[in-house]
TIMI-2910 file (N, C-alpha, C, CB; in pm, 1 decimal, decimal comma, always signed):
<rs>
+----------+----------+----------+----------+----------+----------+----------+----------+----------+----------+----------+----------+------+
!      n_x !      n_y !      n_z !     ca_x !     ca_y !     ca_z !      c_x !      c_y !      c_z !     cb_x !     cb_y !     cb_z ! resn !
+----------+----------+----------+----------+----------+----------+----------+----------+----------+----------+----------+----------+------+
!   +342,6 !  -3515,0 !  +1464,8 !   +286,8 !  -3535,0 !  +1340,0 !   +452,1 !  -3653,3 !  +1251,2 !   +241,5 !  -3333,3 !  +1259,4 !  Met !
!   +415,2 !  -3763,3 !  +1255,9 !   +537,9 !  -3846,1 !  +1158,4 !   +468,7 !  -3820,1 !  +1045,3 !   +575,6 !  -4027,3 !  +1179,0 !  Pro !
!   +414,2 !  -3776,7 !   +967,3 !   +419,5 !  -3728,9 !   +812,9 !   +534,3 !  -3570,5 !   +790,1 !   +224,2 !  -3684,9 !   +764,5 !  Gln !
!   +533,7 !  -3569,0 !   +859,8 !   +574,7 !  -3375,3 !   +863,1 !   +768,6 !  -3450,7 !   +918,6 !   +429,1 !  -3214,9 !  +1071,8 !  Met !
!   +759,9 !  -3531,6 !   +929,5 !   +957,4 !  -3533,3 !   +987,0 !  +1028,5 !  -3506,4 !   +917,3 !  +1039,4 !  -3652,9 !  +1025,7 !  Ala !
!  +1065,0 !  -3548,0 !   +781,3 !  +1141,3 !  -3446,0 !   +625,1 !  +1135,7 !  -3363,5 !   +595,3 !  +1130,3 !  -3451,0 !   +512,6 !  Pro !
!   +982,5 !  -3273,2 !   +688,7 !  +1039,4 !  -3149,4 !   +616,4 !  +1076,9 !  -3123,7 !   +775,4 !   +925,8 !  -3024,3 !   +507,8 !  Leu !
!  +1171,5 !  -2997,7 !   +735,4 !  +1238,3 !  -2885,1 !   +788,6 !  +1127,8 !  -2743,6 !   +898,9 !  +1307,5 !  -2820,6 !   +631,7 !  Asn !
!  +1062,9 !  -2719,9 !  +1010,8 !   +960,9 !  -2641,1 !  +1089,0 !  +1052,9 !  -2557,4 !  +1028,8 !   +919,0 !  -2647,7 !  +1258,1 !  Trp !
!  +1175,0 !  -2516,4 !  +1003,8 !  +1189,6 !  -2376,4 !  +1023,5 !  +1194,4 !  -2284,3 !   +854,3 !  +1344,0 !  -2361,6 !  +1122,1 !  Leu !
!  +1233,2 !  -2458,7 !   +753,0 !  +1177,8 !  -2385,9 !   +603,3 !  +1047,3 !  -2372,4 !   +542,5 !  +1230,9 !  -2446,0 !   +500,3 !  Thr !
!   +915,1 !  -2425,2 !   +674,3 !   +847,1 !  -2452,6 !   +628,6 !   +794,7 !  -2285,0 !   +632,8 !   +792,8 !  -2574,5 !   +675,1 !  Leu !
!   +829,2 !  -2290,6 !   +762,7 !   +761,0 !  -2109,0 !   +846,5 !   +827,1 !  -1979,5 !   +738,0 !   +864,6 !  -2065,0 !  +1074,3 !  Phe !
!   +935,6 !  -2066,5 !   +682,1 !   +974,0 !  -1921,5 !   +553,9 !   +924,8 !  -1971,4 !   +481,0 !  +1121,4 !  -1865,1 !   +490,2 !  Ile !
!   +879,5 !  -2128,6 !   +413,8 !   +800,6 !  -2068,9 !   +286,3 !   +668,5 !  -2062,7 !   +361,2 !   +796,6 !  -2170,8 !   +130,4 !  Leu !
!   +597,8 !  -2008,6 !   +423,8 !   +458,9 !  -1934,5 !   +518,0 !   +500,3 !  -1819,6 !   +508,3 !   +424,9 !  -1969,5 !   +687,6 !  Phe !
!   +569,7 !  -1808,7 !   +530,0 !   +662,8 !  -1610,9 !   +555,3 !   +625,1 !  -1610,7 !   +443,6 !   +865,0 !  -1553,8 !   +586,5 !  Thr !
!   +705,1 !  -1551,3 !   +292,7 !   +744,0 !  -1551,0 !   +224,6 !   +566,6 !  -1576,2 !   +175,6 !   +872,1 !  -1618,7 !   +217,8 !  Ile !
!   +557,8 !  -1655,2 !   +125,4 !   +394,1 !  -1677,0 !    +92,5 !   +346,7 !  -1566,6 !    +75,1 !   +303,4 !  -1741,6 !   +194,4 !  Thr !
!   +285,6 !  -1570,6 !   +236,5 !   +230,6 !  -1428,0 !   +303,0 !   +223,4 !  -1244,3 !   +310,7 !   +268,1 !  -1446,0 !   +389,6 !  Phe !
!   +369,0 !  -1277,5 !   +225,1 !   +447,3 !  -1177,0 !   +253,6 !   +451,5 !  -1130,6 !   +107,7 !   +582,6 !  -1212,4 !   +329,8 !  Met !
!   +495,5 !  -1242,0 !    -26,5 !   +412,6 !  -1198,0 !   -172,2 !   +261,1 !  -1138,2 !   -220,5 !   +409,0 !  -1310,6 !   -238,8 !  Met !
!   +188,3 !  -1222,2 !   -109,7 !    +41,6 !  -1182,6 !   -138,9 !    +24,4 !  -1051,5 !    -19,9 !    -82,1 !  -1335,6 !   -111,8 !  Phe !
!    +64,3 !  -1027,5 !     -0,3 !    -35,0 !   -907,0 !    +36,3 !    +74,0 !   -802,0 !    -39,4 !    -74,8 !   -874,7 !   +235,4 !  Asn !
!   +179,7 !   -820,6 !    -76,0 !   +217,0 !   -688,2 !   -143,1 !   +143,6 !   -673,1 !   -338,6 !   +422,7 !   -692,3 !   -135,3 !  Ser !
!   +115,6 !   -831,9 !   -358,2 !    +14,7 !   -796,0 !   -480,2 !   -104,9 !   -751,7 !   -460,4 !    -13,5 !   -896,3 !   -559,2 !  Leu !
!   -160,7 !   -744,5 !   -319,9 !   -252,9 !   -650,3 !   -319,7 !   -265,8 !   -588,3 !   -285,6 !   -316,9 !   -648,5 !   -311,9 !  Ile !
!   -222,8 !   -524,1 !   -274,9 !   -100,2 !   -359,9 !   -207,5 !   -129,4 !   -304,9 !   -382,5 !   +174,4 !   -409,9 !   -141,8 !  Tyr !
!    +28,8 !   -373,7 !   -461,3 !    +27,9 !   -283,5 !   -546,6 !   -152,3 !   -335,8 !   -684,7 !   +223,4 !   -292,7 !   -615,5 !  Phe !
!   -205,1 !   -394,2 !   -705,8 !   -340,2 !   -405,9 !   -796,2 !   -417,4 !   -336,8 !   -776,3 !   -410,4 !   -506,4 !   -798,7 !  Ser !
!   -443,8 !   -234,0 !   -691,2 !   -521,8 !   -181,7 !   -610,7 !   -473,0 !    -59,6 !   -644,2 !   -525,0 !   -225,7 !   -476,4 !  Phe !
!   -634,8 !     -5,7 !   -739,3 !   -616,1 !   +171,3 !   -805,2 !   -675,7 !   +221,6 !   -727,6 !   -672,7 !   +230,2 !   -951,7 !  Asn !
!   -622,2 !   +293,6 !   -654,6 !   -719,5 !   +411,4 !   -580,8 !   -791,5 !   +472,4 !   -712,2 !   -619,5 !   +550,8 !   -482,5 !  Tyr !
!   -931,2 !   +607,1 !   -730,4 !  -1044,2 !   +622,1 !   -793,4 !   -928,2 !   +757,0 !   -795,2 !  -1220,6 !   +601,4 !   -729,3 !  Pro !
!   -854,7 !   +840,5 !   -863,3 !   -772,7 !   +985,3 !   -950,8 !   -915,6 !  +1097,4 !   -844,6 !   -795,5 !   +984,8 !  -1232,0 !  Val !
!   -884,6 !  +1189,5 !   -848,6 !   -953,7 !  +1269,7 !   -819,5 !   -886,2 !  +1422,1 !   -877,1 !   -976,7 !  +1244,5 !   -678,9 !  Lys !
!   -927,5 !  +1529,0 !   -943,2 !   -954,4 !  +1565,0 !   -937,3 !  -1021,6 !  +1670,4 !   -938,5 !   -929,5 !  +1531,1 !   -930,9 !  Phe !
!   -963,9 !  +1818,9 !   -845,1 !   -999,9 !  +1862,9 !   -844,0 !   -905,5 !  +2038,4 !   -826,3 !  -1074,8 !  +1788,6 !   -791,8 !  Tyr !
!  -1038,8 !  +2195,3 !   -898,1 !   -905,3 !  +2276,8 !   -812,7 !   -916,8 !  +2339,5 !   -742,6 !   -825,3 !  +2349,6 !   -856,4 !  Lys !
!   -828,4 !  +2420,2 !   -692,3 !   -807,0 !  +2477,1 !   -556,5 !   -774,3 !  +2647,5 !   -629,9 !   -653,2 !  +2382,3 !   -450,1 !  Ile !
!   -935,5 !  +2733,2 !   -570,5 !   -881,7 !  +2848,6 !   -658,1 !   -801,0 !  +2915,1 !   -524,0 !  -1018,8 !  +2961,4 !   -746,9 !  Lys !
!   -760,0 !  +3024,7 !   -586,1 !   -680,7 !  +3115,3 !   -471,7 !   -789,5 !  +3206,0 !   -503,0 !   -499,8 !  +3175,8 !   -489,2 !  Lys !
!   -790,5 !  +3261,8 !   -413,4 !   -854,1 !  +3429,7 !   -383,4 !   -787,4 !  +3493,4 !   -357,7 !   -940,4 !  +3469,4 !   -291,4 !  Ile !
!   -780,6 !  +3611,8 !   -439,6 !   -692,5 !  +3719,6 !   -427,4 !   -807,5 !  +3917,8 !   -434,3 !   -561,9 !  +3678,2 !   -590,5 !  Gln !
!   -722,5 !  +3907,7 !   -340,2 !   -776,5 !  +4048,6 !   -255,2 !   -691,0 !  +4140,2 !   -323,1 !   -752,2 !  +4058,1 !    -71,1 !  Lys !
!   -740,6 !  +4277,3 !   -452,0 !   -684,1 !  +4325,7 !   -422,2 !   -784,7 !  +4460,6 !   -331,6 !   -599,8 !  +4327,6 !   -526,9 !  Lys !
!   -597,3 !  +4522,1 !   -333,1 !   -743,9 !  +4637,9 !   -295,5 !   -574,5 !  +4768,0 !   -266,8 !   -909,5 !  +4571,7 !    -64,1 !  Ile !
!   -735,9 !  +4851,6 !   -348,0 !   -724,4 !  +4949,4 !   -405,0 !   -625,2 !  +5047,8 !   -247,9 !   -893,7 !  +4995,2 !   -472,4 !  Asn !
!   -554,1 !  +5170,1 !   -288,1 !   -496,4 !  +5261,3 !   -118,6 !   -501,9 !  +5322,0 !   -261,8 !   -324,6 !  +5237,7 !    +31,8 !  Trp !
!   -659,2 !  +5442,7 !   -172,6 !   -620,0 !  +5611,0 !   -199,0 !   -626,7 !  +5679,3 !    -83,8 !   -717,5 !  +5694,9 !   -298,6 !  Lys !
!   -513,0 !  +5735,1 !    -75,2 !   -380,7 !  +5897,3 !    -54,7 !   -499,2 !  +5975,5 !   -121,7 !   -168,8 !  +5909,6 !   -179,2 !  Trp !
+----------+----------+----------+----------+----------+----------+----------+----------+----------+----------+----------+----------+------+
</rs>
């Protein structure tokens, strides 16, 4: 491909890699999970010892 002759292939690879990483990080940090609130009930058994 003579059109790509002035462009170094390593810089092209680095450019695409950085673009890919930035795109993935933007998607990862922009997504918000819905917050689930739930109560954990502690079950306490009261044992009355009758001696």
